[in-house]
N, C-alpha and C positions, 0 to 999 in steps of 0.2 A: 442296631447293627450298623446303620449308616453313620451314626455318631462315632462309633468305634473306628470304622474305616477312615473317616475323615481325619480322626486323630492320628491314626497310624500312617496314612498316606500323605497327609498335608495338602490335599487337593480335593475340592468339592467335586469337580468333574470326574476325576479318576476314581473317587470313592463310589460315585453313582454308577459308573461303568462296571466297577468291580462287583458291586452288589447285584447288578443285573446279571453279570456272568455267573455269579454264585447261584442265583436262583435257577438259571438255565441248567447248570450242572446238577443241581438237586433234582430238578424235574426229570433228568435223564437217569440219575443213579439211584435215587431213593426208591422208586417203584421196583427196581431190580434188586438192590442190596438191602433195602429196609431203611427206616428212619434212624439216624444215629442217636446215641444216648444223649448227646448235647447238641441239638440242632443249631442253636445260635452260634456256638463256638465253631461248628463245622462250616457254617455259611461264612462267618467272618474269616476263618482260615482259608477257605476256598477262594473267597473274594480277594484276599491278600495275595495269594499265589497267582491268581488271574491278573492282578495288577502288575505283579513283577514281570509276568510274561509280556504284558503290554509295554512296560517300560523297556524291557530288553529289546522288543521289536522296534521301539523308537530310539534305540541307541542311547538311552539315558539311564541305564540300569546302574552303572558303577557308582555314581555319586551318592545314591541313597540306599544301596544294597545293604550296607552295614547297619544302618539305622533300622531298616525293615527286619533284618535278621535279629536284632536285639529285642524287637517287639514280639517275636514269635512266642516266647514263653508266656508273656502277658496275655496274648490272644487266647491261647489254649487253656489258660488257668486264670481267668480275669479276676481282679479284686472287686469287691462290692463297690458299686458306683454310689457317689454321694447323692445323686438324683436317680431314684429307682425307675421312674416312668420313662420309657424310651422317647416318646414324642417330646415331653417336657425337657428332657435332657438335651435333645437336639436343638430345641428352641433356645436354650441357654447357650449352647455352643455357637449358634449362628448370630446371636445378638452380641457381636464382638464390639467392644467399646472403641476400637480403632476405626470402625466404619461410622459414617454419619447416621444419626438416629433413624431418619427416614429410609436409608438404604438397608440398615439392619432389619427393619420391619418388613420392607418390601421383599427383600431376598428370602426371609424366613417364610412369609406367607406363600411365596411362589414355590420355593424348593422343598420346604418341609411340610407345609400344611396343605399343599395340593391345589391352592386356588389358581385359577387361570390368570394370565396377565391382564385380561379385561376386568376380572373381578378385583384384582389388586388395584388397578387403575381407578375403579369406581370408589374404592375405599379412600383413595388419596385425592379424589376429584381431579384426576389427570387423564390425559389421553392414553390409550394403550401403547401407542408408539413411544411416547415420552417415558412411560413406566418401563417398557422393555429396555430402553437405553439406560435407565437408572439401575436396573438389575444387572445389566452387562457391565456397567461401570463399577458396581459393587464387587462383582466377581474379579474384575481386572485389578481392583485395589487389593483384594485378598492375595491374588497371585503376585503382584508387584512388591507388596510389603512382606510376603512370605509369612502371613499371619498364622500363628499356631492355633489351629482349630481343635480345641480340646475342651472337655468339660471343666469349667472353672471350679476352684476350691470354694467352700462355703463363704470364706471371708471376701471373695470377689463377687458374690451374687448381687450385692447391693448396687454395684455399678451397672448391672445388666437388667435389674428388676423392672425399671420403667418400660424398657422395650419389650420385655417378656409380657408384662401386663397388657401393653398396647396390642401385641400380637393376638393374645387370647380374646381381647375385646373385639378386634376386627374379625376374627373367625366367627364369633357369635353374631356380629352385625351382619355379615354376609348370609348367615343362616336365618336370622330373624327377619331380614328384609332383603331377599335375594336380588342381586342387581340385574340378573337376566334369567332366562329359562321360563318354564311354564308354571312352577309352583311359587306361591307367595313366600313360603317358608321352606328352608332346607333343614329338616329336623336333625339330620345326622351332624351337621355343623354346630347347631345349638347344643346338642348333647355332648359333643366332644369338647366344646369350649367350657361347658360347666364342669366336665370331668377334669380338665386341665386346671381350672380355677380351684377346684377342691384340692387337687394335689399340691398346688402352690400354697394354699392356706396351711395345709399340713406341714409343708416343707419349711415355710418361712414364718408363718404366724403373724405377718405384718398387718397393720390396719388397712393399708392400701389393697392387699390381696383379699382381705375380708370384705372391703367395700366393693371390689369388683365382683366377687362371688355373689354378694347380696344383690347387686344390680342385675346380674344375669338371671338369678333365680326369680326375681320379681318380674322381669320382662318375660321370661319364658313361661311363667305361670299363666299368661294370657294366650298362650299359643293356640289352644283348641278353639278359641273364639275369634281368631283373626282371619279365618277363611271360611266361606260357606261350603255347602255340600257340592256345589259346582266348581269349587276352587277359586271363587271370586273373593276379592279383598273386602274385608269389613273393617271400617274405621272404628276407633276407640269408642266414640259415642254410641255407635250402633251395635256394639258387641253384647252378646248374652252373658252377663257377668256371672251367671250360675255355672258357666263352663270353666271359669277361672279355677286354677288349682289352689285351694285354700291352704293346704298343708305346705305347699311350696312357698306361698306368700308369707305364712307365719315364719318359716325358716329364714326367708330373705329379710324380713323385718327384724328378726332377732339379730342377724348378722349386721344389718345396717345400724341398729342401735349400738351394738358393740363397737363398730368402726367409728361411728360418730362421736363416741366418748373418748377417742384416742387421737387428739390433735397432734400435728396439723392435719387438716382434712384434705384428702385427695379428691380429685375430680370425680373418681368412681364412687366414692362415698357420698358425695353430694348428689350425684345422679341417682344413686340408690335411694336417697331420701325423697327425691322427686318422684321416682317410680313408686315408692311406698305411698305417697299422697294419692296417686291415681288408684292404687290397689285398695286403699282405705275407703274410697268413695263408693257408697252403695249404688249410686246412679250418677249419670253425667252432671245433673244439676247439683249434686252434693259435693262436687269437686271443689276443693279450696284453692281457687286460682290465685288468691292473694298470697297464700303460703308458697305455692309453686313459683310464682314470679319472684318472691323474696329469695327462694333457694337459687333461682337462676342468677340473681344479683350476686349471691355468694359464690356461685360456680364461676362467674366471670373473673373472680380473683385467682382462680386456679387454672382456668382455661379460657383464653381470650379469642378462641378460634371463631371464624365466621359462622360455623354450624351452631355453636353454642349461642351466639348472638341471634341467629335465626330462631332457634327454639325459644329463647327468651322473648323475642318479639311476638311469637304466637301466644305465649302465656300472657303477655301484656294485652294482646288483643282480646283474649278471653276474659281478662279482668276489667279492662277499661273500655272495651269496644273495638270494632274492627278498624276504625280510622287510626287509632293510636298504634296498632300493630303494623298497619299497612305502611305508614311513613317510615318506620324502622326498617322494614323489609326492603322497601324501594331504595333506601339509602345504602343498604348492604349490597344490593344488586348493582347499584351504580358504581361501587368500588371494583367490581369485576371478579371478585374471588369466588362467587357462587354462580357464575354464568352457566356452568355445566351441571349444576346440582338440581336435579329434577324436583326435589322436594321444595326448594326455594320458590320456584315458579308455580308449583301447585299450591303452596301456602298463599302466595300473593293472589292467585286466581280465586281461591276460596274467600279471601277477605274482600276482594272486588265484588264477588257475587253477593256477599252478605250486605254490601253497601249499595246494591242495585245497579252496579256498573257492568251490565251484562256483556256488552261487546268487548270491553277490555278483559273481562274475566275469561271469555271464550278464547281470546288471543293468548292469554297467559296459560290457559290449560293446553292449548295447542303446542306452545313452546315446551311445556312439561312432557307432553306426549312424544315430541320429537327426540327428547333426551332419554326416554324410557325404553329399556330393552326387556323388561320383565312383562310376561304375557298378561298376567292378572291385573297388574297396574295399568297396562295399556287399555284393557277393556274398561276398567274403572274410569280412566280419564276420558276415553271415547264416549262413555255414557254421560259424563258431566258436560262434555261439549254438545252432545246431542240435546240434552235438556235445556241448554242455553241458546239453541238455534232460534232463528227468527220466528219460525212457525210454532215454537213451543214444544 
């Protein structure tokens, strides 16, 4: 409904206001008059008329009245949409190619997917204030360029697909490793991201979308083992692998094999292959870190980000020893791009501890703790700091 109103009204803010007004009207009228035969069309039409009232009150009705009137018939008798799923359709609408890629993704996560500005900022390793400004600028660009916010035709999907994939990936990431709050995992976000990824595979059939779905299924298969009964965080090596969802792992591996056979390989497909290596290992000791490090070398060709380089450094530490990985992580931190990334400092602390450099490890864990807003992670880090205290 929001996607339809954005298309009809040409304004994100006006459409949001219109939909809110329509829901209020429904809350008043439907208990009295009954639910209409076509609730969606009723709400869209009510929202449109509420928007017209708002425009009239703002003395800007005349310039767009004719266009809104022409849309009346289409609203009440809408044609089938090329993208059936409401949320996926609106993600495609918001990932407009006239916006910078990071602005497309940030705006969509905030306005469509319901993540807070703080959660979006965490996904981009940015401050909430900087992210809020980025979203404001994106909305201003939409307004200034009068961008047509409408569902693109299938031939235009390819130009938006990368951003759509990234949005779904970040929804899952916030669910799988929540940036704040009490719970380690936000299961509803993981489930929604997987649902959207399935829809995208059915809609496009691309290897990239297959690779993303494979990655999400393989990561989510470990969900039940990632938190204890007390809600505490359980790291991969300490997880009860009997709790992993084997049917989901098999489905993810089948998708990963299919996507891997369709070059060029996307970052999601390579990450899915890495996740498959973890899922394939019957125990931590059976993990093939040589294969994983090799896959990270391949991943760097598709994604040179600091986070990928950090994960590669951890894999090298597991393959070649903690000193090899520590040097890579410290070089990354020296560049400044991971200053606010709690996992970078936690990884450095872990390697320092493995090397017996206790005081340095304790300081690094404290830095990670200062950057962490998630309750279970904070307890985990505090326990690691306490274990490294001078009195043991």
